[in-house]
N, C-alpha and C positions, 0 to 999 in steps of 0.2 A: 658436407655430408660426412657421416661417420661410418668408418668400416665396421662391419659386423664381426663378432667373434665366431669361432668355429661352432660353438654351441648354438648361437643364434642362426647361423647358416643351416645347420642340420635341422633345427626346429622348423624353420621356414620351408625347407625343402620337403619336409614330411607333409606339408599342406599343398604341395604342387606335384602331383603324380607325373612321372615321366621326365622330370627335370633332374639333372645330376650336376654335381660340381666337377668341373674340369679346370684345373689350375686356378686362375683368379676369376673365373666366370662360372655361369651356369648354362647348361646346354640341353636342348631338346630337339628331336627330329619330329617333323610332321609329314605324314604321307598324304598327298592330295590327289592321288589317282592318275594324274598325268601332268605333263609339263604346263599346260594351260592352267590347271588347278593350282599348281605350285606358284606360278606367277601371280595369279589372282590373289592367293593367300598373302604373298609378299606385299602386294598393293594394299591389302586391307590393314597392314601393320603401320602404314605411313601415318595415318591420323593419330592413333594413340602415342606413337613415338614422338611425333612433332609436338603434340599437346604437352607431353612431359619434358620435351627437349632432352630426351634420353633415347639413344639410337642403338639398336642391336646390330651385331654383325650377322650377316645372312649369307647362306650358301644354298644354291639350287642345284640339284642333281636329278634331272628328269622329274620324277614325281615327289621327290623328297626335299623339304626345306629344313635346313639345319639352322637353328637360331641360337646364338651365343650372346649372353648379356653380361656385362661387367661395367663398373664405373671406372673407366680408364683413368680419369683425372685423380682418382683416389687410390688406384692400384689394387683394386679388389672389389668385394661385394658390399653394397649398401642396401638400405631398405628400398630405394628406388628400383633396383634390379628386380626384386621380388614383386613389386607393384606392377612393373611392366610385364613380367612373366605371367602374372594372373590375368592381365588384360589380353595378352596374346592367347592364353588358353581359352578365354571367353570367346574369342573370334574363331577358334578352331572348331 
């Protein structure tokens, strides 16, 4: 996988509302109403992540799920990160 340039990252972020670059990754918070909703949302992410063999970092704080995506093996952002972000948005 090829790391994206800052210009490419900015362009791709413009098509994904709510996502922002933080360090070597992209991050978005999803409010799910309560803890059960947050856990159910996390469970829904398993299939697309496994299908891509690309796994986000996840944090749950009651109703909020924070998703962080980065291509750790490349040390930054690749096209796969934005593909997974779009799939996650579609599930939200």
